[in-house]
Residue frames relative to the residue before (quaternion, step in Angstrom):
aa qw qx qy qz dx dy dz
M 1.0000 0.0000 0.0000 0.0000 0.00 0.00 0.00
R 0.3634 -0.7419 0.5241 0.2070 3.59 -0.91 0.88
P 0.5120 -0.6314 0.4690 0.3453 3.60 -1.04 0.68
Q 0.1267 -0.7896 0.5968 0.0659 3.56 -1.03 0.80
M 0.0474 -0.7803 0.6236 0.0012 3.50 -1.13 0.76
G 0.8374 0.0076 -0.0135 0.5463 3.59 -0.53 1.06
G 0.6727 -0.4872 0.3025 0.4675 3.61 1.09 0.56
E 0.6380 0.5243 -0.3267 0.4597 3.60 1.25 -0.04
V 0.3528 -0.7212 0.5541 0.2199 3.56 -0.94 0.86
S 0.0012 0.8228 -0.5642 0.0682 3.57 -0.74 1.12
P 0.0103 0.8494 -0.5274 0.0143 3.59 0.33 1.13
F 0.7354 0.3863 -0.2110 0.5152 3.62 1.19 -0.45
R 0.1065 0.8120 -0.5618 0.1173 3.59 0.55 1.14
M 0.0255 -0.7840 0.6201 0.0108 3.55 -1.23 0.53
N 0.4577 -0.6309 0.5362 0.3240 3.54 -1.23 0.42
V 0.0988 -0.7835 0.6124 0.0371 3.56 -1.05 0.81
R 0.1450 -0.7635 0.6204 0.1056 3.54 -1.19 0.42
P 0.6717 -0.5063 0.3282 0.4298 3.63 -1.15 0.38
V 0.1283 -0.7696 0.6228 0.0581 3.51 -1.13 0.75
A 0.5439 -0.6057 0.4623 0.3516 3.57 -1.26 0.25
A 0.1602 -0.7416 0.6441 0.0970 3.54 -1.09 0.77
F 0.3026 -0.7749 0.5314 0.1601 3.57 -0.70 1.09
A 0.5898 -0.5902 0.4206 0.3561 3.58 -1.15 0.63
G 0.8048 0.0357 -0.0058 0.5924 3.59 1.05 -0.69
P 0.7214 -0.4115 0.3014 0.4684 3.61 -1.23 -0.07
L 0.2688 -0.7322 0.6064 0.1549 3.56 -1.22 0.62
E 0.4109 -0.7006 0.5284 0.2472 3.56 -0.76 1.03
F 0.2876 -0.8174 0.4818 0.1304 3.61 -0.51 1.18
K 0.5987 0.6251 -0.3623 0.3458 3.62 0.92 -0.85
P 0.6686 0.4986 -0.3407 0.4339 3.66 0.84 -0.74
L 0.6468 0.5356 -0.3239 0.4357 3.62 1.18 -0.42
I 0.4941 0.7245 -0.4097 0.2513 3.59 1.09 -0.66
G 0.6824 0.5216 -0.2932 0.4199 3.59 0.82 -0.96
D 0.7479 0.4078 -0.2112 0.4794 3.61 1.14 -0.62
L 0.5942 0.5870 -0.3677 0.4088 3.61 1.23 -0.12
T 0.3720 -0.7325 0.5249 0.2228 3.60 -0.79 1.03
L 0.5136 0.6535 -0.3917 0.3948 3.58 1.24 -0.43
I 0.7422 0.3691 -0.1788 0.5300 3.55 1.03 -0.90
T 0.1501 -0.8249 0.5420 0.0568 3.59 -0.31 1.23
N 0.7318 0.3050 -0.2047 0.5741 3.59 1.09 -0.60
K 0.2435 -0.8348 0.4808 0.1128 3.56 0.02 1.35
K 0.6416 0.5280 -0.3296 0.4483 3.65 1.14 -0.49
M 0.7719 0.2190 -0.1166 0.5853 3.57 1.09 -0.76
W 0.0431 0.8819 -0.4653 0.0620 3.55 0.94 1.01
S 0.6126 0.5940 -0.3652 0.3722 3.58 1.01 -0.70
G 0.5717 0.6081 -0.3758 0.4028 3.61 1.12 -0.53
H 0.6242 0.5504 -0.3312 0.4446 3.58 1.17 -0.60
L 0.7410 0.4222 -0.2082 0.4788 3.58 1.22 -0.48
R 0.5268 0.6624 -0.3939 0.3586 3.58 1.26 0.00
Q 0.5025 0.5693 -0.4720 0.4478 3.51 0.60 1.26
A 0.5874 -0.5754 0.4231 0.3806 3.56 -1.12 0.52
M 0.7861 0.0269 0.0036 0.6175 3.56 1.08 -0.80
R 0.0551 -0.8001 0.5973 -0.0009 3.52 -0.98 0.83
D 0.3890 -0.6982 0.5477 0.2475 3.60 -0.91 0.86
I 0.1836 -0.7791 0.5955 0.0681 3.55 -0.83 1.06
P 0.4643 -0.6705 0.4926 0.3034 3.62 -0.81 0.95
G 0.6178 -0.5905 0.3772 0.3569 3.55 -1.05 0.76
E 0.6025 0.5638 -0.3454 0.4471 3.57 1.09 -0.75
D 0.6884 0.4702 -0.2777 0.4773 3.59 0.92 -0.93
Y 0.6073 0.5603 -0.3424 0.4472 3.57 1.05 -0.79
R 0.6873 0.4722 -0.2798 0.4757 3.58 0.85 -1.00
F 0.6227 0.5417 -0.3396 0.4511 3.61 1.05 -0.70
I 0.6587 0.5034 -0.2975 0.4735 3.56 0.95 -0.91
L 0.6512 0.5081 -0.3165 0.4665 3.58 0.97 -0.78
R 0.6438 0.5077 -0.3256 0.4709 3.60 0.97 -0.81
W 0.6258 0.5494 -0.3176 0.4535 3.58 1.04 -0.88
A 0.7153 0.4339 -0.2258 0.4992 3.56 1.07 -0.87
G 0.4970 -0.6824 0.4188 0.3345 3.59 1.23 -0.16
V 0.5315 0.6076 -0.3859 0.4466 3.56 1.25 0.56
E 0.4134 -0.6930 0.5321 0.2565 3.59 -1.05 0.77
A 0.3939 -0.7000 0.5431 0.2446 3.59 -1.03 0.78
A 0.3952 -0.7349 0.5053 0.2201 3.54 -0.81 1.07
D 0.7752 -0.2181 0.1892 0.5620 3.59 0.70 -1.08
A 0.1130 0.8214 -0.5486 0.1079 3.56 0.43 1.14
């Protein structure tokens, strides 16, 4: 039997924590060379072709610094 909450079936639950939301779009290509998440720098888009992707804390903090946002608890 699947867990139900409010009449909705939710078999794929996950814990979430606050994230940063930027005021506008962030250009991603300039970051590629510095992200440890992306191991193949020439074919980088393959690393992001998932609905959700875990980002190492080091990369998360780098992206926030690039965007001019302080990391709360990465």
